N, C-alpha and C positions, 0 to 999 in steps of 0.2 A: 480525609476531607467531607467534609456534607454539603449537600448544594441544594437549593430550594429552585423547584420550575413554577413557572407559570402556567393555569389546569388545563390549558390544551395545548403544550407540553408534555405535561403531565400523563395525558391521555395517548397523546403519540405512543411514549416509552413505553405505557402498558400495552398498548394495541398491539407493538412490536413484540412481545413478552410472549400476550397471550395467546398470536397468531404461530409462535415457536419461530419464529425467525432470529430470536434474545432466547437464552438462557438468563438474562436476567438485566434490569436495567443499566447496569454496569456498561455490559458490552454493546447498550445500544448508545450509549454517552461517547464509549471508548469508537465506538466504530464514526461515530460525527465529527470525533474532534480529528480521527486520524483524516476522511478525507476533506476539514480543514487543512490540515498540515498539508497534504497534498495539491491544494484548489493553484497557490504561485505558480506550483512546476506545470500543473493542467495549463495556467492561462499561457503558457511560454513552448506549450509544445501545438504540434498540427493536427488537426481530428485524425488523419491515417495513420497519426504516431502510437495514439494512445493502446488499441490492440497489440500492438508492438512492445508497450512499456509493461502491460500488464502480463503478458507472456514470459518478460523476463523475469517480473516479480513471481510470476511460477515457477522457474526454472531454479529462480534461486530457493525458494520454499521445499523446494526438492534436492536440493543438493545437488542440480545441476550445476557445479559452477567451476572455473578453473582461477589457481592461485594467479594475481596478477603478477607476480614476480617473473614465474614460470611462464606463461603466457610474453612477456615483454624481450625473457631473455630469447627469446624463440622467436620472435620478431626483429627483434635486431642481428641475431645468426644469419635469417634468412634474405635482410635487406640489407644490411650492413655487414655484414660477413664478422660479425666479431664473436 
């Protein structure tokens, strides 16, 4: 896919790459689109929940997750005696 940006956005993207914040213009665009995808979610969250969400995402990225089926079975066994 090829896109054209207005000059002000081109300068912004290039400044981000030049500053070393991103290694390519594609990464800048990807980060912007990722934020846009999260906007509907962040609109529904309370402000104090955002750090908890960030920590959860970081934990997932580090592989610190549990299988839902196992966790669900543990809860059923503990609280429902199944």
